LUMVEXLUM-229552 format. One record per atom (N, C-alpha, C): atom name; x, y, z. Coordinates in nm, 3 decimals, padded with zeros to 5 digits. Each point is the difference from the previous one (the first is absolute). Example, Ala and Ser with C-alpha at 12.3 -4.5 7.8 and 13.67 -1.06 7.14 Angstrom:
// LUMVEXLUM-229552
REC  atom       xx       yy       zz
REC     N   01.319  -00.569   00.780
REC    CA  -00.089   00.119   00.000
REC     C   00.090   00.120   00.000
REC     N  -00.035   00.105  -00.072
REC    CA   00.082   00.119   00.006
REC     C  -00.077   00.109   00.073
END
This chain:
// LUMVEXLUM-229552
REC  atom       xx       yy       zz
REC     N  -01.522  -09.929   05.366
REC    CA  -00.052   00.115  -00.092
REC     C   00.091  -00.026  -00.150
REC     N  -00.070   00.010  -00.094
REC    CA   00.053  -00.011  -00.136
REC     C   00.004   00.159  -00.055
REC     N   00.111   00.046  -00.016
REC    CA   00.054   00.122  -00.060
REC     C   00.042  -00.010  -00.154
REC     N  -00.033  -00.114  -00.054
REC    CA   00.012   00.008  -00.137
REC     C  -00.102   00.077  -00.086
REC     N  -00.106   00.001   00.054
REC    CA  -00.106   00.078  -00.099
REC     C  -00.011   00.138   00.008
REC     N   00.087   00.055   00.083
REC    CA  -00.020   00.162   00.018
REC     C   00.095   00.088  -00.096
REC     N  -00.077   00.048  -00.096
REC    CA   00.062   00.068  -00.114
REC     C   00.096   00.095   00.056
REC     N   00.120   00.014  -00.111
REC    CA   00.096   00.110   00.053
REC     C  -00.042   00.121  -00.080
REC     N  -00.001   00.113   00.087
REC    CA  -00.022   00.130  -00.072
REC     C   00.092   00.043  -00.109
REC     N  -00.063   00.057  -00.102
REC    CA   00.067   00.059  -00.126
REC     C   00.006   00.121   00.014
REC     N   00.125   00.070   00.051
REC    CA   00.034   00.128  -00.004
REC     C   00.035   00.056  -00.155
REC     N  -00.062   00.098  -00.047
REC    CA   00.023   00.088  -00.079
REC     C   00.085   00.143   00.004
REC     N   00.037   00.027  -00.123
REC    CA   00.090   00.131   00.020
REC     C  -00.110   00.127   00.056
REC     N   00.068   00.094   00.047
REC    CA  -00.035   00.125   00.055
REC     C  -00.103   00.078  -00.097
REC     N  -00.056   00.117   00.026
REC    CA  -00.070   00.084  -00.089
REC     C   00.099   00.046  -00.113
REC     N  -00.031   00.012  -00.095
REC    CA   00.090   00.035  -00.122
REC     C  -00.019   00.146  -00.043
REC     N   00.103   00.104  -00.004
REC    CA  -00.028   00.119  -00.051
REC     C  -00.102   00.023  -00.147
REC     N  -00.085   00.078  -00.020
REC    CA  -00.040   00.017  -00.114
REC     C   00.081  -00.001  -00.119
REC     N  -00.025  -00.042  -00.122
REC    CA   00.055  -00.021  -00.119
REC     C   00.001   00.124  -00.076
REC     N   00.025   00.097   00.058
REC    CA  -00.008   00.142  -00.059
REC     C   00.173   00.041  -00.006
REC     N   00.036   00.124  -00.065
REC    CA   00.110   00.035  -00.021
REC     C   00.052   00.069   00.157
REC     N  -00.083  -00.001   00.088
REC    CA   00.053   00.073   00.145
REC     C  -00.023  -00.110   00.103
REC     N   00.078  -00.113  -00.038
REC    CA   00.032  -00.095   00.099
REC     C   00.084   00.054   00.134
REC     N   00.089   00.080  -00.063
REC    CA   00.084   00.063   00.131
REC     C  -00.072   00.091   00.072
REC     N  -00.065   00.076  -00.040
REC    CA  -00.120   00.103   00.083
REC     C  -00.102  -00.094   00.065
REC     N  -00.036  -00.107  -00.046
REC    CA  -00.094  -00.059   00.080
REC     C   00.084  -00.075   00.116
REC     N   00.109  -00.063  -00.020
REC    CA   00.074  -00.026   00.133
REC     C   00.034   00.092   00.092
REC     N   00.028   00.119  -00.051
REC    CA   00.017   00.098   00.102
REC     C  -00.100   00.036   00.101
REC     N  -00.124  -00.009  -00.063
REC    CA  -00.123   00.024   00.040
REC     C  -00.028  -00.096   00.107
REC     N  -00.008  -00.126  -00.022
REC    CA  -00.003  -00.113   00.069
REC     C   00.076   00.019   00.117
REC     N   00.133   00.026  -00.031
REC    CA   00.100   00.009   00.092
REC     C  -00.026   00.095   00.111
REC     N  -00.065   00.117  -00.032
REC    CA  -00.035   00.109   00.102
REC     C  -00.104  -00.041   00.079
REC     N  -00.108  -00.059  -00.104
REC    CA  -00.094  -00.060   00.113
REC     C   00.029  -00.087   00.098
REC     N   00.072  -00.093  -00.031
REC    CA   00.045  -00.106   00.081
REC     C   00.092   00.086   00.137
REC     N   00.043   00.095  -00.033
REC    CA   00.096   00.071   00.080
REC     C  -00.091   00.095   00.098
REC     N  -00.087   00.048  -00.060
REC    CA  -00.093   00.113   00.078
REC     C  -00.117  -00.073   00.091
REC     N  -00.037  -00.125  -00.071
REC    CA  -00.114  -00.078   00.054
REC     C   00.033  -00.140   00.022
REC     N   00.097  -00.037   00.097
REC    CA   00.015  -00.146   00.009
REC     C  -00.091  -00.075   00.083
REC     N  -00.096   00.048   00.080
REC    CA  -00.077  -00.068   00.077
REC     C  -00.141  -00.026  -00.090
REC     N  -00.051  -00.114   00.068
REC    CA  -00.132  -00.043  -00.088
REC     C  -00.101   00.090   00.090
REC     N  -00.128   00.001  -00.072
REC    CA  -00.088   00.089   00.057
REC     C  -00.069  -00.077   00.125
REC     N  -00.029   00.053   00.099
REC    CA  -00.040  -00.081   00.136
REC     C  -00.164  -00.040  -00.021
REC     N  -00.014  -00.126   00.035
REC    CA  -00.144  -00.047  -00.001
REC     C  -00.055  -00.020   00.131
REC     N   00.077   00.049   00.105
REC    CA  -00.061  -00.014   00.124
REC     C  -00.104   00.116   00.029
REC     N  -00.104  -00.040   00.056
REC    CA  -00.112   00.116   00.015
REC     C  -00.046  -00.023   00.158
REC     N   00.074  -00.016   00.088
REC    CA  -00.039  -00.037   00.133
REC     C  -00.036   00.144   00.060
REC     N   00.094   00.106   00.010
REC    CA  -00.052   00.122   00.047
REC     C   00.048   00.099  -00.080
REC     N  -00.067   00.140   00.025
REC    CA   00.027   00.115  -00.087
REC     C   00.153   00.042   00.000
REC     N   00.035  -00.001   00.113
REC    CA   00.130   00.060   00.055
REC     C   00.104  -00.095  -00.047
REC     N   00.003  -00.105  -00.008
REC    CA   00.068  -00.101  -00.030
REC     C   00.029   00.003  -00.192
REC     N  -00.117   00.008  -00.038
REC    CA  -00.022   00.002  -00.123
REC     C   00.078   00.146  -00.070
REC     N  -00.026   00.096   00.040
REC    CA   00.039   00.135  -00.011
REC     C   00.162  -00.032  -00.006
REC     N   00.060  -00.038   00.137
REC    CA   00.134  -00.008  -00.013
REC     C   00.064  -00.112  -00.098
REC     N  -00.070  -00.092  -00.027
REC    CA   00.045  -00.067  -00.134
REC     C   00.000   00.046  -00.137
REC     N  -00.102   00.085  -00.011
REC    CA  -00.024   00.065  -00.115
REC     C   00.123   00.103  -00.037
REC     N   00.021   00.097   00.122
REC    CA   00.087   00.087  -00.028
REC     C   00.155  -00.080  -00.010
REC     N   00.032  -00.099   00.044
REC    CA   00.124  -00.094  -00.016
REC     C   00.001  -00.046  -00.149
REC     N  -00.140  -00.055  -00.034
REC    CA   00.008  -00.034  -00.167
REC     C   00.040   00.130  -00.067
REC     N  -00.047   00.124   00.044
REC    CA   00.003   00.106  -00.097
REC     C   00.097   00.086   00.021
REC     N   00.096  -00.039   00.092
REC    CA   00.121   00.082   00.066
REC     C   00.078   00.038  -00.125
REC     N   00.035  -00.077  -00.097
REC    CA   00.111   00.036  -00.119
REC     C  -00.077   00.102  -00.078
REC     N  -00.120   00.005  -00.033
REC    CA  -00.070   00.117  -00.071
REC     C   00.006   00.105   00.066
REC     N  -00.017   00.002   00.138
REC    CA  -00.001   00.137   00.112
REC     C   00.123   00.046  -00.009
REC     N   00.107  -00.072   00.009
REC    CA   00.147   00.052  -00.014
REC     C   00.003   00.073  -00.125
REC     N  -00.021  -00.062  -00.107
REC    CA   00.017   00.048  -00.130
REC     C  -00.076   00.138  -00.025
REC     N  -00.151  -00.010   00.059
REC    CA  -00.070   00.130  -00.020
REC     C   00.077   00.115   00.113
REC     N   00.057  -00.036   00.091
REC    CA   00.070   00.110   00.069
REC     C   00.079   00.057  -00.048
REC     N   00.126  -00.093  -00.052
REC    CA   00.118   00.051  -00.076
REC     C  -00.062   00.079  -00.141
REC     N  -00.100  -00.035  -00.030
REC    CA  -00.036   00.074  -00.132
REC     C  -00.049   00.144   00.020
REC     N  -00.081  -00.016   00.144
REC    CA  -00.080   00.135   00.044
REC     C   00.141   00.103   00.061
REC     N   00.109  -00.058   00.037
REC    CA   00.107   00.091   00.047
REC     C   00.065   00.050  -00.111
REC     N   00.031  -00.080  -00.107
REC    CA   00.039   00.062  -00.129
REC     C  -00.058   00.101  -00.058
REC     N  -00.162  -00.025  -00.010
REC    CA  -00.080   00.096  -00.058
REC     C  -00.001   00.134   00.061
REC     N   00.047   00.014   00.160
REC    CA  -00.002   00.113   00.064
REC     C   00.145   00.033   00.010
REC     N   00.110  -00.045   00.014
REC    CA   00.139   00.021   00.001
REC     C   00.054   00.055  -00.123
REC     N  -00.015  -00.050  -00.115
REC    CA   00.056   00.041  -00.129
REC     C  -00.042   00.124  -00.027
REC     N  -00.129   00.059   00.001
REC    CA  -00.039   00.122  -00.038
REC     C   00.068   00.088   00.131
REC     N  -00.011  -00.022   00.086
REC    CA   00.060   00.093   00.119
REC     C   00.137   00.026  -00.008
REC     N   00.089  -00.115  -00.034
REC    CA   00.144   00.012  -00.028
REC     C   00.026   00.085  -00.112
REC     N  -00.090  -00.022  -00.120
REC    CA   00.033   00.084  -00.134
REC     C  -00.042   00.148   00.052
REC     N  -00.104   00.024   00.069
REC    CA  -00.021   00.148   00.026
REC     C   00.104   00.054   00.087
REC     N   00.073  -00.075   00.082
REC    CA   00.110   00.078   00.092
REC     C   00.103  -00.006  -00.107
REC     N   00.049  -00.091  -00.094
REC    CA   00.111   00.036  -00.105
REC     C  -00.030   00.105  -00.070
REC     N  -00.108   00.036  -00.052
REC    CA  -00.026   00.092  -00.090
REC     C  -00.024   00.118   00.061
REC     N  -00.046   00.005   00.149
REC    CA  -00.030   00.162   00.054
REC     C   00.103   00.032   00.106
REC     N   00.104  -00.090   00.040
REC    CA   00.090   00.024   00.092
REC     C   00.135  -00.040  -00.026
REC     N   00.024   00.020  -00.146
REC    CA   00.144   00.006  -00.089
REC     C   00.087   00.088   00.094
REC     N   00.094  -00.043   00.043
REC    CA   00.130   00.082   00.075
REC     C   00.128  -00.008  -00.074
END
């Protein structure tokens, strides 16, 4: 078997940040998105329950962020009201 005719792959650099003045902000956004959603979108469509569990795993990071956001939306005014009304 002659393996000399197989071309070698040419790897290029990864995606570059935009050429604007907000390169640090773009890096933070990409880092956050990689942290929140590290899994690839599931492509298996064999049954609905398996697909639903895979989609929940895919969106888990966003669900956790939404739950923390709702917790802060509810707790911050409540704690502020307690400090304001119940000063001892």
